[in-house]
C-alpha positions, 0 to 999 in steps of 0.5 A, a space after each residue: 074990151 073983149 071981156 065985155 063982149 063975152 059978158 064977163 063981169 068982175 066980182 060976181 057971187 055964185 053959189 056962195 063964192 065970189 068969182 073974180 070974173 064970170 060970164 053967164 054966157 059961157 058959164 066960165 069963171 076966170 080966177 086971177 090967183 095971186 101968191 096967197 093961193 099957194 096955201 089954199 090949193 085944196 080949197 081952190 080945187 074943192 071950190 072948182 069942183 063945186 062950181 063944175 057940178 053947177 056947170 061952171 068951169 074955172 080958168 085959173 091964171 096968175 097975175 104974172 100971166 097978164 104981164 108975160 103974155 100979150 093981150 092976144 095970147 090971153 084972148 086966145 087962152 080964154 076963147 080956147 077955154 070957153 070953146 074947147 076944140 074937142 067939144 065943138 068938132 075941132 072948129 073955133 
C-alpha cells in the first residue's frame, strides 16, 4: 500500500514516544486518536511540540476518518501534510 511506499511503519518509538505510524523519509508521524485522547489534549499538544522540536511533524486523525473518507481522500490528506504547497512553491 501507499504507506509502505512512503516509508510509514507502525508503532515506532521516537524520543520516548510510541508513534502510531512514522515515516523517516518525511519526518512525519500519523496518530490515530481515539476517544481516550479527549482527556489528554494537553499531553498530546506537549508531545507534538517535543516531536516538532526534533523535526517530526504530527498529523492527528480520528479512526472515524478512516470510515468517513475514501482511501484517496486519506492519501491526499497525507500527501498534502507531507508536502505542504506553501513549502514547495505551490506545486505538488
